[in-house]
Backbone as JSON, one array per atom type, in Angstrom:
{
  "sequence": "MLNVVSNDKDAIWLIDYWCKKDVRGLIQMPFSRHWIMHIEASLRIKNKIYS",
  "N": [[8.79, 105.38, 118.46], [11.14, 107.33, 116.69], [12.57, 106.68, 114.42], [14.93, 107.83, 113.25], [17.48, 107.04, 112.85], [19.26, 104.63, 111.02], [18.11, 101.23, 110.88], [19.98, 99.34, 110.54], [22.39, 97.01, 111.69], [24.98, 97.96, 111.86], [24.73, 100.58, 112.55], [24.31, 100.87, 115.21], [26.32, 101.82, 116.94], [26.16, 104.57, 116.64], [23.74, 105.3, 117.83], [24.29, 104.46, 120.46], [26.42, 106.21, 121.06], [25.25, 108.86, 120.96], [23.18, 108.62, 122.82], [24.47, 108.59, 125.22], [25.18, 111.17, 125.69], [24.73, 114.24, 127.44], [23.2, 117.47, 128.04], [25.25, 119.12, 128.97], [27.52, 117.72, 128.03], [27.1, 117.96, 125.28], [27.35, 120.73, 124.92], [30.01, 121.05, 125.57], [31.33, 119.9, 123.47], [33.78, 120.09, 120.84], [33.86, 123.02, 118.81], [32.92, 122.92, 115.5], [32.84, 122.69, 111.86], [31.03, 120.74, 111.17], [29.33, 120.73, 113.38], [28.28, 123.32, 113.17], [26.88, 123.01, 110.77], [24.74, 121.37, 111.58], [23.41, 123.08, 113.35], [22.64, 125.15, 111.6], [20.88, 123.7, 109.94], [18.91, 122.97, 111.81], [17.91, 125.48, 112.46], [16.78, 126.25, 110.01], [14.71, 124.37, 109.83], [13.23, 125.07, 112.13], [12.46, 127.69, 111.38], [10.8, 127.12, 109.18], [8.74, 125.79, 110.45], [7.66, 127.75, 112.14], [6.92, 129.8, 110.43]],
  "CA": [[10.15, 105.53, 117.98], [11.21, 108.31, 115.61], [13.24, 106.09, 113.25], [15.82, 108.81, 112.62], [18.74, 106.35, 112.6], [19.08, 103.37, 110.31], [17.93, 100.01, 111.68], [21.11, 98.48, 110.24], [23.17, 96.68, 112.9], [26.21, 98.75, 111.86], [24.41, 101.93, 113.03], [24.1, 100.82, 116.66], [27.31, 102.66, 117.63], [25.7, 105.96, 116.59], [22.72, 105.42, 118.87], [24.99, 104.37, 121.75], [27.21, 107.43, 121.25], [24.42, 110.03, 121.26], [22.36, 108.39, 124.02], [25.3, 108.83, 126.4], [25.44, 112.61, 125.81], [23.76, 115.1, 128.1], [23.32, 118.84, 127.54], [26.61, 119.59, 129.29], [28.43, 117.07, 127.1], [26.91, 118.55, 123.95], [27.91, 122.09, 124.94], [31.47, 120.95, 125.67], [31.93, 119.35, 122.25], [34.54, 121.09, 120.09], [33.13, 123.75, 117.78], [33.42, 122.49, 114.19], [31.95, 122.93, 110.73], [29.96, 119.74, 111.26], [28.42, 121.23, 114.42], [27.61, 124.48, 112.57], [25.94, 122.48, 109.77], [23.53, 120.91, 112.27], [22.71, 124.27, 113.87], [21.99, 125.81, 110.46], [19.75, 122.86, 109.53], [17.84, 123.07, 112.81], [17.3, 126.82, 112.33], [15.91, 126.22, 108.82], [13.51, 123.61, 110.2], [12.46, 125.92, 113.05], [11.86, 128.79, 110.62], [9.7, 126.58, 108.38], [7.65, 125.45, 111.36], [7.07, 128.95, 112.73], [6.58, 130.85, 109.46]],
  "C": [[10.16, 106.46, 116.76], [11.83, 107.77, 114.33], [14.12, 107.08, 112.51], [17.21, 108.24, 112.36], [18.42, 105.03, 111.94], [18.91, 102.2, 111.28], [19.06, 99.02, 111.45], [21.94, 98.24, 111.5], [24.46, 97.48, 112.99], [25.98, 100.18, 112.34], [24.22, 101.99, 114.54], [25.07, 101.73, 117.4], [26.85, 104.1, 117.69], [24.66, 106.22, 117.68], [23.38, 105.4, 120.25], [25.75, 105.66, 122.05], [26.33, 108.6, 121.69], [23.56, 109.84, 122.5], [23.16, 108.62, 125.3], [25.6, 110.3, 126.61], [24.34, 113.28, 126.61], [23.99, 116.52, 127.59], [24.73, 119.38, 127.79], [27.64, 119.01, 128.31], [28.32, 117.64, 125.7], [27.52, 119.94, 123.87], [29.44, 122.04, 124.94], [32.13, 120.37, 124.43], [32.67, 120.44, 121.49], [33.69, 121.72, 118.99], [33.73, 123.38, 116.43], [32.41, 122.82, 113.11], [30.77, 121.96, 110.76], [28.89, 120.19, 112.25], [27.61, 122.4, 113.87], [26.56, 124.03, 111.56], [24.64, 122.05, 110.44], [22.74, 122.08, 112.85], [21.97, 124.97, 112.74], [20.76, 125.02, 110.0], [18.6, 122.97, 110.52], [17.15, 124.43, 112.76], [16.38, 126.88, 111.11], [14.62, 125.48, 109.13], [12.62, 124.44, 111.12], [11.75, 127.04, 112.3], [10.7, 128.32, 109.75], [8.49, 126.27, 109.25], [6.91, 126.7, 111.82], [6.75, 130.06, 111.73], [5.27, 130.57, 108.76]]
}
């Protein structure tokens, strides 16, 4: 287990929400600043790994 979400019982909804998404569902999500923030963060991580 990666332990990327809190073990708190109030965080269960987050796990349930994301586990029901597939690639198509993720692509169809509305484009938002929150979405852009995650893309920027993932690119920074990727660049650190490959530099």
